[in-house]
C-alpha positions as CSV (number, residue, x, y, z in Angstrom):
1,M,0.4,0.3,0.2
2,K,1.5,3.7,-1.0
3,K,1.6,6.0,1.8
4,I,2.6,9.4,2.5
5,K,6.1,10.2,2.1
6,Y,7.0,12.4,4.9
7,I,10.3,12.7,4.5
8,S,10.0,13.9,0.6
9,G,11.4,17.3,-0.7
10,I,13.4,17.7,1.9
11,A,15.4,20.7,0.0
12,F,12.6,22.3,-0.6
13,L,11.4,22.4,2.7
14,T,14.7,23.4,4.6
15,L,14.9,26.1,2.4
16,F,11.2,27.5,2.7
17,L,10.9,26.3,6.5
18,S,14.1,28.7,6.9
19,M,12.7,31.1,5.5
20,V,8.9,31.1,6.9
21,S,10.7,29.6,10.4
22,C,8.2,30.0,13.6
23,N,9.8,32.3,16.5
24,D,8.5,32.2,20.4
25,D,6.9,35.1,20.2
26,K,5.6,35.7,16.3
27,F,4.3,32.5,15.7
28,L,1.6,33.5,13.7
29,E,4.1,35.2,11.4
30,E,5.9,34.2,8.2
31,T,8.9,36.5,8.0
32,P,11.0,35.8,4.7
33,E,14.9,36.4,5.9
34,T,16.5,35.6,2.7
35,F,15.7,37.3,-0.8
36,Y,12.9,34.4,-1.4
37,T,9.7,35.5,-0.6
38,V,6.4,33.6,-0.7
39,E,5.6,34.9,-4.4
40,N,8.7,33.8,-6.1
41,I,9.6,30.3,-4.4
42,F,6.5,28.2,-5.7
43,T,7.0,27.3,-9.3
44,S,5.0,23.8,-8.8
45,S,2.1,22.1,-7.6
46,Q,4.6,19.7,-6.4
47,Q,5.5,22.4,-4.2
48,V,2.6,23.5,-2.6
49,D,1.9,19.5,-1.9
50,Q,5.3,19.5,0.0
51,V,3.5,22.2,2.4
52,L,1.1,19.7,3.3
53,V,3.1,16.7,3.5
54,N,5.1,19.0,6.0
55,L,1.4,19.4,8.2
56,Y,0.9,15.6,7.4
57,S,4.2,14.7,9.4
58,Y,3.8,17.8,12.0
59,M,0.6,15.8,12.8
60,R,1.9,12.6,13.3
61,D,4.5,13.9,15.5
62,M,1.9,15.8,17.5
63,W,0.0,12.3,18.1
64,A,2.3,9.8,18.2
65,N,5.0,12.5,20.3
66,P,8.5,10.4,18.9
67,S,10.8,13.1,20.7
68,E,8.7,12.6,23.9
69,N,7.6,15.9,24.5
70,N,6.1,16.7,28.1
71,W,3.9,19.2,26.4
72,I,2.3,16.6,23.9
73,F,1.7,14.3,26.4
74,N,-0.6,16.7,28.2
75,F,-2.4,17.9,25.7
76,R,-3.0,13.9,24.5
77,G,-4.9,13.7,28.2
78,K,-2.6,13.6,30.8
79,G,-3.6,15.3,34.2
80,T,-7.7,14.1,33.3
81,D,-9.0,11.6,34.6
82,M,-7.8,9.1,32.7
83,Y,-4.2,9.9,33.0
84,D,-1.4,10.6,35.0
85,V,2.2,10.4,36.2
86,P,3.9,7.4,37.9
87,V,6.2,8.2,41.1
88,I,9.5,8.3,39.0
89,R,7.9,11.0,36.7
90,R,5.9,13.0,39.8
91,G,7.7,16.1,38.8
92,N,6.2,16.1,35.7
93,T,2.7,16.0,36.9
94,F,0.1,17.8,34.7
95,S,-2.6,17.7,37.5
96,D,-0.8,19.6,40.6
97,Y,-2.5,23.0,40.7
98,S,0.1,24.8,42.4
99,T,2.1,24.8,39.6
100,I,-0.7,25.0,37.3
101,N,-1.5,28.7,35.5
102,P,-1.0,30.8,32.6
103,D,2.5,30.8,32.5
104,H,2.7,26.8,32.4
105,D,4.7,25.7,29.1
106,T,1.9,23.2,28.1
107,F,-0.5,25.9,27.3
108,Y,1.7,27.9,25.3
109,Q,3.3,25.3,23.2
110,V,-0.1,23.5,22.2
111,Y,-1.4,27.7,21.5
112,K,1.7,27.7,19.4
113,A,1.8,24.5,17.9
114,W,-2.0,24.8,16.8
115,Y,-0.9,28.3,15.1
116,Y,1.9,27.0,13.4
117,V,-0.4,24.8,11.5
118,I,-2.8,27.6,10.6
119,S,0.7,29.6,9.3
120,R,1.2,26.9,7.1
121,A,-2.4,25.5,5.7
122,N,-2.7,29.9,5.1
123,L,0.5,29.6,3.0
124,A,-0.6,26.3,1.0
125,I,-4.1,28.1,0.4
126,Y,-2.1,31.2,-0.7
127,A,0.7,29.2,-2.8
128,A,-1.8,27.2,-4.2
129,G,-3.8,30.0,-6.0
130,L,-0.6,32.0,-7.4
131,P,-1.0,32.3,-11.5
132,E,2.7,30.6,-12.0
133,V,1.9,27.4,-10.4
134,S,0.4,25.1,-12.7
135,W,-1.8,22.0,-12.1
136,A,-2.4,19.1,-14.0
137,S,-6.5,19.2,-13.3
138,A,-8.7,21.5,-11.5
139,T,-9.7,18.2,-9.2
140,E,-5.9,18.1,-8.2
141,K,-6.0,21.8,-7.4
142,A,-9.1,21.7,-5.3
143,Y,-7.9,18.8,-3.4
144,A,-4.6,20.4,-2.2
145,L,-7.0,23.4,-1.3
146,A,-9.5,21.2,0.4
147,Q,-6.5,19.6,2.2
148,A,-5.2,23.0,3.7
149,R,-8.2,24.3,4.6
150,F,-9.3,21.1,6.7
151,F,-6.2,21.6,8.6
152,R,-6.7,25.0,9.1
153,A,-10.7,24.2,10.4
154,F,-9.0,21.1,12.2
155,A,-6.5,23.5,14.5
156,Y,-9.3,26.1,14.7
157,R,-11.6,23.6,16.4
158,N,-9.0,22.3,18.3
159,L,-8.3,25.8,19.8
160,A,-12.0,27.0,20.3
161,E,-12.3,23.7,22.5
162,L,-9.4,24.2,24.5
163,Y,-8.9,28.0,24.9
164,G,-12.4,29.2,23.5
165,G,-12.4,32.6,21.4
166,V,-8.9,32.9,19.8
167,P,-7.7,35.1,16.8
168,L,-8.9,34.3,13.4
169,V,-6.2,34.5,11.3
170,T,-6.6,33.5,7.6
171,E,-3.7,35.2,5.2
172,V,-0.3,34.9,5.3
173,I,1.6,37.3,7.4
174,T,4.6,39.2,6.4
175,A,5.1,41.7,9.0
176,P,5.0,42.0,13.3
177,R,1.7,42.6,14.4
178,Y,0.7,43.1,17.6
179,D,-2.9,43.8,17.8
180,F,-4.4,40.4,17.1
181,K,-8.4,40.2,19.0
182,R,-10.1,37.2,20.1
183,E,-13.3,35.9,18.3
184,T,-15.9,34.4,20.2
185,R,-16.0,30.3,20.7
186,S,-19.0,30.3,18.4
187,D,-17.2,32.1,15.9
188,I,-14.5,30.1,15.8
189,Y,-16.7,26.9,15.6
190,Q,-18.4,28.7,12.8
191,F,-15.6,29.3,10.9
192,A,-14.5,26.0,10.8
193,I,-17.7,24.6,10.2
194,S,-17.7,26.9,7.1
195,E,-14.5,25.6,5.9
196,L,-15.2,22.2,6.2
197,E,-18.7,22.2,4.5
198,A,-17.2,24.3,1.6
199,I,-14.7,21.9,1.3
200,E,-16.2,18.3,1.8
201,N,-17.1,17.2,-1.8
202,D,-13.8,18.1,-2.7
203,L,-12.0,15.3,-0.5
204,P,-12.3,12.2,-2.2
205,V,-14.4,9.5,-0.5
206,T,-11.8,7.1,-0.6
207,T,-7.9,7.3,-1.8
208,T,-5.1,4.9,-2.4
209,S,-2.3,6.5,-0.3
210,G,-3.0,5.8,3.4
211,G,-2.9,8.6,5.3
212,R,-4.8,11.0,3.1
213,L,-7.5,13.3,3.7
214,V,-10.9,11.6,2.7
215,R,-14.2,13.4,2.7
216,G,-15.3,11.3,6.2
217,A,-12.4,13.2,7.7
218,A,-14.1,16.2,7.0
219,Q,-17.7,14.9,7.5
220,H,-16.4,13.9,11.3
221,N,-15.2,16.9,12.4
222,L,-18.3,18.8,11.5
223,A,-19.9,16.4,13.7
224,E,-18.0,17.1,16.5
225,L,-18.1,21.2,15.4
226,Y,-21.9,21.7,15.5
227,L,-21.9,19.2,18.8
228,A,-19.7,21.9,20.4
229,L,-21.1,24.8,18.8
230,G,-24.5,23.6,20.4
231,I,-23.2,22.8,23.7
232,Q,-21.7,26.5,23.5
233,L,-24.8,27.9,22.2
234,E,-26.8,26.5,24.8
235,S,-24.3,27.9,27.8
236,E,-25.4,31.3,26.3
237,G,-29.1,30.5,26.7
238,N,-29.8,30.3,22.9
239,S,-31.5,27.0,23.2
240,S,-33.1,26.6,19.5
241,G,-29.7,27.4,17.7
242,A,-28.1,24.7,20.1
243,Q,-30.7,22.2,19.0
244,A,-30.3,23.4,15.5
245,A,-26.5,22.6,15.7
246,Y,-27.3,19.0,17.4
247,T,-29.8,18.2,14.2
248,Q,-26.8,19.1,12.2
249,S,-24.5,17.0,14.4
250,I,-26.2,14.1,14.1
251,S,-26.8,14.2,10.2
252,Y,-22.8,14.6,9.5
253,A,-22.5,11.6,12.0
254,N,-25.3,9.7,9.5
255,K,-23.1,10.2,6.6
256,V,-20.1,8.7,7.9
257,I,-22.0,6.1,9.8
258,D,-24.6,5.1,7.5
259,G,-23.0,6.0,4.2
260,G,-22.0,3.0,3.2
261,T,-18.2,3.9,3.2
262,Y,-17.3,2.4,6.9
263,S,-18.7,-0.4,9.3
264,L,-17.8,-1.3,12.6
265,I,-15.0,-4.7,12.2
266,K,-17.4,-7.5,13.6
267,D,-15.2,-10.3,12.2
268,R,-11.0,-11.4,12.1
269,F,-9.1,-9.6,9.6
270,G,-6.0,-8.6,8.5
271,K,-2.3,-9.8,8.8
272,R,-2.9,-12.4,11.8
273,K,-6.9,-13.3,11.2
274,S,-5.6,-17.0,10.9
275,L,-3.7,-17.1,14.6
276,T,-6.9,-17.9,16.9
277,A,-4.4,-17.4,20.1
278,I,-0.8,-16.3,20.7
279,G,1.5,-17.2,23.5
280,V,3.3,-13.6,24.9
281,P,6.9,-15.6,25.6
282,V,8.3,-15.5,29.1
283,Y,12.2,-14.8,29.5
284,K,14.2,-16.4,32.2
285,D,15.5,-13.6,34.7
286,G,14.5,-11.1,31.8
287,G,17.1,-12.5,29.1
288,T,16.8,-13.7,26.0
289,T,15.6,-17.2,26.6
290,A,11.8,-18.2,26.8
291,V,11.0,-20.8,28.9
292,D,7.5,-20.5,29.1
293,T,4.5,-18.2,27.4
294,V,1.4,-16.4,28.6
295,K,-1.6,-17.7,26.5
296,Q,-4.2,-15.3,24.9
297,T,-7.2,-15.6,22.6
298,T,-7.2,-13.8,20.0
299,N,-10.0,-11.2,18.7
300,Y,-10.9,-9.4,16.0
301,Y,-10.9,-5.7,18.5
302,W,-7.4,-6.8,18.7
303,D,-6.8,-7.0,14.8
304,L,-7.5,-3.4,15.2
305,F,-4.2,-2.7,16.4
306,Q,-1.9,-4.9,14.9
307,E,0.7,-4.2,12.1
308,G,-0.5,-3.8,8.4
309,N,-4.4,-3.5,9.8
310,V,-4.4,0.0,10.6
311,N,-5.3,1.8,7.5
312,Y,-8.5,1.6,5.1
313,Q,-6.6,0.6,2.7
314,D,-5.5,-2.3,4.7
315,G,-9.3,-3.4,4.9
316,N,-9.8,-1.6,8.2
317,T,-13.3,-0.1,7.6
318,E,-13.4,1.3,10.8
319,C,-10.2,3.9,9.8
320,I,-11.2,7.4,8.6
321,W,-8.0,8.7,8.9
322,A,-4.9,7.4,9.8
323,I,-0.9,8.6,11.1
324,Q,1.3,6.7,8.8
325,I,4.4,5.0,10.1
326,D,6.8,3.3,8.1
327,Y,9.6,1.1,9.0
328,A,11.4,1.4,5.9
329,A,11.6,4.7,6.1
330,Y,12.6,5.0,10.0
331,K,15.7,2.9,8.9
332,A,16.4,5.3,6.1
333,E,16.0,8.6,7.0
334,D,13.1,9.5,9.4
335,G,13.7,8.5,12.4
336,K,10.4,10.1,13.9
337,S,8.3,7.5,12.2
338,K,7.6,5.4,15.2
339,L,5.3,4.9,17.7
340,P,7.2,5.1,20.8
341,Y,4.3,4.1,22.8
342,S,5.6,1.0,24.6
343,R,8.7,3.0,25.9
344,T,6.3,6.0,26.9
345,F,3.4,4.2,28.1
346,G,4.3,0.8,29.0
347,P,4.5,-0.1,32.8
348,V,7.8,-0.3,35.1
349,F,7.3,-3.8,36.5
350,R,11.2,-4.3,36.6
351,D,10.9,-1.4,39.2
352,V,8.7,-1.9,42.0
353,A,7.8,-5.4,41.2
354,K,11.3,-6.8,41.0
355,T,10.9,-9.9,43.0
356,W,8.6,-11.6,40.4
357,F,9.7,-9.7,37.5
358,T,12.6,-8.0,35.5
359,G,13.6,-7.0,31.9
360,T,12.1,-5.4,29.3
361,M,10.9,-8.0,26.7
362,E,7.7,-9.1,25.3
363,D,6.3,-11.0,28.8
364,V,6.5,-7.0,31.0
365,G,5.0,-5.0,27.7
366,G,8.4,-4.0,26.5
367,R,10.7,-1.2,27.2
368,G,8.5,0.3,29.5
369,I,9.1,3.6,31.1
370,S,6.1,5.2,32.1
371,Q,6.0,8.5,30.8
372,V,2.3,8.9,31.6
373,N,0.3,6.5,33.2
374,L,-3.5,5.1,33.6
375,T,-5.3,5.9,36.2
376,M,-6.9,3.6,38.8
377,Y,-10.5,4.6,36.5
378,S,-9.2,3.7,33.3
379,R,-7.7,0.6,34.0
380,D,-10.2,-0.7,36.9
381,S,-13.1,1.2,37.5
382,I,-14.9,1.4,34.0
383,Y,-14.7,-2.8,33.6
384,A,-16.0,-2.9,37.6
385,G,-19.3,-4.9,38.1
386,K,-21.5,-5.4,35.8
387,W,-19.3,-3.5,33.2
388,A,-16.7,-6.3,33.6
389,T,-17.7,-8.7,30.0
390,D,-16.4,-6.7,27.7
391,M,-14.1,-7.8,24.8
392,R,-11.8,-4.3,25.2
393,N,-11.2,-5.5,28.6
394,S,-10.3,-9.2,27.3
395,D,-6.7,-10.5,28.1
396,V,-5.3,-10.2,24.7
397,V,-6.8,-6.7,24.6
398,F,-6.3,-5.1,28.0
399,R,-3.5,-7.9,29.4
400,R,-4.0,-8.2,33.0
401,R,-1.8,-12.0,33.1
402,F,1.7,-11.7,34.3
403,K,3.5,-14.5,34.9
404,G,7.0,-14.1,37.2
405,N,10.4,-14.4,35.5
406,V,12.4,-14.0,38.4
407,S,14.0,-17.6,38.9
408,S,14.2,-17.6,42.3
409,S,10.6,-15.9,43.1
410,S,8.1,-18.4,44.5
411,Y,5.8,-16.9,42.0
412,Y,8.3,-18.0,38.9
413,L,6.2,-19.2,35.9
414,K,3.1,-18.0,37.9
415,E,0.8,-15.7,37.4
416,V,1.3,-12.9,40.1
417,P,-1.5,-11.7,42.0
418,W,-2.5,-7.6,41.2
419,D,-3.1,-7.2,44.9
420,L,0.1,-8.6,45.9
421,M,1.8,-6.0,42.8
422,Y,-0.8,-3.5,44.3
423,N,-0.5,-4.0,47.8
424,G,3.0,-5.6,48.3
425,S,3.7,-3.1,51.6
426,S,2.2,-2.5,54.6
427,N,2.7,1.3,54.2
428,A,0.0,2.9,52.4
429,T,1.7,5.8,50.9
430,T,4.6,2.8,49.5
431,N,1.6,0.7,47.8
432,L,0.0,3.9,46.0
433,N,3.7,4.7,44.7
434,N,3.8,0.6,43.3
435,R,0.5,1.0,41.8
436,S,1.9,4.0,39.9
437,E,4.1,1.9,38.1
438,V,2.3,-1.3,37.6
439,Y,-0.8,-1.5,35.6
440,P,-2.1,-3.5,32.8
441,V,-0.7,-3.2,29.0
442,S,-3.1,-2.4,26.3
443,C,-2.3,-4.2,22.9
444,K,-2.6,-0.1,21.5
445,I,0.7,-0.2,23.1
446,A,2.4,-3.0,22.8
447,T,3.1,-6.6,21.0
448,D,4.0,-10.0,21.0
449,T,6.0,-9.4,17.5
450,Y,7.9,-6.4,17.6
451,T,9.3,-4.6,14.2
452,G,13.1,-4.6,14.3
453,I,14.5,-6.8,16.5
454,A,16.9,-8.7,14.5
455,D,18.2,-4.7,13.5
456,G,18.7,-3.8,17.0
457,E,15.4,-2.6,18.0
458,N,15.0,-2.7,21.6
459,R,10.9,-2.7,22.0
460,S,10.4,0.5,22.3
461,N,8.7,1.1,19.3
462,L,5.3,-0.1,17.1
463,F,5.9,0.1,13.7
464,R,1.9,0.3,12.8
465,D,0.4,2.8,11.7
466,D,-2.4,4.6,14.0
467,Y,-5.4,6.3,14.3
468,F,-6.4,9.9,14.2
469,I,-9.9,9.3,13.5
470,R,-12.1,5.6,14.0
471,L,-15.3,5.4,13.4
472,S,-16.2,4.6,16.8
473,E,-15.8,8.2,17.9
474,T,-17.9,9.0,15.7
475,I,-20.4,6.7,16.9
476,L,-19.7,8.5,20.5
477,L,-20.2,11.9,19.1
478,R,-23.6,11.0,17.5
479,A,-25.1,9.3,21.0
480,E,-23.9,12.6,22.4
481,A,-25.6,14.9,20.0
482,K,-28.9,12.6,20.5
483,Q,-28.8,12.8,24.1
484,R,-28.2,16.5,24.2
485,S,-31.0,16.6,21.8
486,G,-33.4,15.0,24.1
487,D,-32.9,11.4,22.6
488,K,-31.8,9.3,25.5
489,S,-33.1,6.0,23.8
490,G,-31.2,7.1,20.6
491,A,-28.2,7.9,22.6
492,A,-27.9,4.4,24.5
493,A,-28.9,2.8,21.1
494,D,-25.3,4.2,19.5
495,V,-23.4,3.3,22.8
496,N,-24.9,-0.2,22.3
497,L,-23.5,-0.7,18.8
498,L,-20.0,-0.4,20.2
499,R,-20.7,-2.1,23.0
500,E,-22.6,-4.9,21.4
501,R,-19.7,-5.0,19.0
502,A,-17.5,-5.5,21.9
503,Q,-20.0,-8.3,23.3
504,C,-20.7,-6.6,26.6
505,A,-22.7,-8.2,28.7
506,Y,-24.3,-4.8,30.1
507,K,-26.3,-3.0,27.1
508,V,-27.4,0.8,28.3
509,T,-30.7,2.1,28.3
510,A,-32.1,5.4,28.1
511,A,-31.7,5.7,31.8
512,D,-28.5,5.3,32.1
513,M,-28.0,8.3,29.9
514,D,-27.1,10.8,32.7
515,A,-26.7,14.4,33.1
516,S,-23.3,14.8,34.0
517,F,-22.9,12.2,30.4
518,K,-20.8,9.5,32.7
519,T,-22.2,6.7,30.6
520,I,-20.8,8.4,27.1
521,L,-17.3,9.2,28.9
522,D,-16.9,6.4,30.5
523,E,-17.5,4.4,27.3
524,R,-15.0,6.8,25.6
525,A,-12.5,5.6,27.6
526,R,-13.2,1.9,27.0
527,E,-13.5,2.6,23.4
528,L,-10.6,5.0,22.9
529,V,-7.9,4.7,25.4
530,Y,-4.6,5.8,24.3
531,E,-6.7,7.6,20.8
532,E,-8.6,10.1,22.4
533,C,-7.6,13.6,23.2
534,R,-9.5,13.5,26.5
535,W,-8.5,17.3,27.3
536,N,-10.7,18.4,23.8
537,T,-13.7,15.6,25.2
538,L,-13.7,17.3,28.5
539,L,-13.1,20.7,28.1
540,R,-16.0,21.4,25.5
541,M,-18.6,19.7,27.6
542,G,-18.5,22.8,29.4
543,G,-19.7,23.4,33.1
544,T,-18.0,22.0,35.5
545,I,-17.8,17.8,34.1
546,A,-13.7,18.6,33.5
547,V,-13.2,19.6,36.8
548,D,-15.9,17.2,38.8
549,R,-13.8,14.5,36.9
550,I,-10.4,15.4,37.6
551,K,-11.1,15.7,41.1
552,K,-12.9,12.7,41.5
553,Y,-10.5,10.2,39.4
554,A,-7.4,12.3,39.9
555,Y,-4.2,9.5,40.7
556,W,-2.5,11.6,42.9
557,P,-4.1,13.3,46.4
558,E,-2.8,17.1,45.5
559,T,-4.8,17.4,42.9
560,A,-8.2,17.2,44.6
561,S,-6.4,19.8,47.5
562,T,-5.1,22.0,44.8
563,L,-7.9,22.5,42.4
564,T,-10.1,24.4,44.2
565,F,-11.5,26.9,41.7
566,N,-13.6,25.8,38.7
567,Y,-12.6,26.3,35.1
568,N,-13.9,24.5,31.5
569,L,-11.2,26.2,29.3
570,W,-7.6,26.3,29.2
571,P,-5.8,29.9,29.8
572,I,-4.6,31.7,27.0
573,P,-1.3,32.0,27.6
574,Q,0.6,34.7,29.6
575,K,3.0,35.0,27.2
576,V,0.5,35.8,24.1
577,I,-1.1,38.4,26.1
578,D,1.6,39.8,27.3
579,S,3.4,40.5,23.6
580,N,-0.1,41.4,22.0
581,T,0.6,45.2,22.8
582,D,-1.8,46.9,20.9
583,V,-4.8,45.0,21.7
584,V,-6.0,43.5,25.1
585,L,-6.5,39.9,25.4
586,E,-8.6,38.8,28.1
587,Q,-7.7,36.2,30.3
588,N,-10.5,32.9,30.5
589,T,-12.8,33.0,33.6
590,G,-10.9,31.4,36.6
591,W,-7.3,32.0,35.6
592,T,-6.9,35.9,36.5
593,N,-4.2,36.2,39.0
594,R,-3.2,32.5,39.4
């Protein structure tokens, strides 16, 4: 299958991006530093496409985080109800509000990152219209413009969900400006909606190239944008406008869910579908000698996260848009073409459970250093009681069985009980610390067959593609829009589409669709762990939903004791406010003087 070549066009991009590079204080501006200008550097449609490829590459790096930037871990959900940090990373916490204020680097880096996307999208739009740039066809030009406008709308959707109203920049800026004005959150949502509606039909239904944008990606984002707009309008007292927005959200979700292109995977498929079971090897004393296995029965949900199975072009009818990872490119020239998930998200059994476990092999989930861990909510609470029977909680998907591999241990080649790992000390603080580093291993972050071992890879990285958008999230957006429009039975039916696929024993009813959206948020956690940007979800919901859930499910006790104020938006970074000297940018509620 053909993939986007993220690394192609390096010479052009190196020259060009040095000319219009971002600096820390003027990331909304493109300032030429050579005799090349935006008017004369573009001579072909291929050069315009390289700006788009750069955007795809940048988006990949924001999702996969191959450089392990702490601000990206925070952006993807650290500090929410789902993720925190282990004791060994406590200095990198994003849940201690004695240290979180508008000067926090995360708020600035995320804000800057999305405006980088906007500036490059504006550039591509401008360049595509230059008379000296020729196109093979009107369709080719329309698709290039559609991709650029999608990226711009996607960036503004993220900014509005996280920060509310922000400055709207739609042109290439070549001179310093200090007079940016905040639009309203509703206006930003509406701008992004208008952009995506304008280019919806210029995006192809499918592509032969994995990773390129398709129509379903725009329709999914329109479903989310109309949902977010409705929530915002409702908070402003515009109930009729809100209901109209929810109706539109459902309509766009219907296009994706019922349009005939996408469908939930309910049968075995892909590269490993013939395997009815796998055996995760157990290595004696963490060495290279396998002495036993942990047997696991495979299933079609597990298939979704196997190498070679992620893209729509691989036969995956759930994939709407995917990050492209290529091992050959990684080895040859693109060192960021990897998913460092085993390393960054994996537990550290060898540290706190060293009586029974050692090593960094498949039997302990790879070479984990736990940059981010799972809270007790996302590892255990959502599967408690009637929620336990669930394919997403099966051992091959969310592995809970680990055999001791330390030969001197009484549990050598026996399954070590979680209660022993969690509560191995008589000291409560020690047990809390232990649990922070030891947790189940998702098939989304680890594998039984690591690529590149013969080449010297060390079980830190996966080399499969990964999801930006999967159909299951579209279904959950529609469920939420239905509930907010008053159709609780319809919302329950949508949630049950996923629960039936996951062969859950318990199916939800209209009575489960609660005012705090716990049922939907819990289902999102089961379905989209390690996939969704949880901050976006919680903050776009408004009210005190984010704060209430963070306080309730936080891993470390300082969260509840320091989160003494309400907020439903991140703060505008203080650096941005201070540098915009000609116009006052007002701070978001809850963050003034913090």
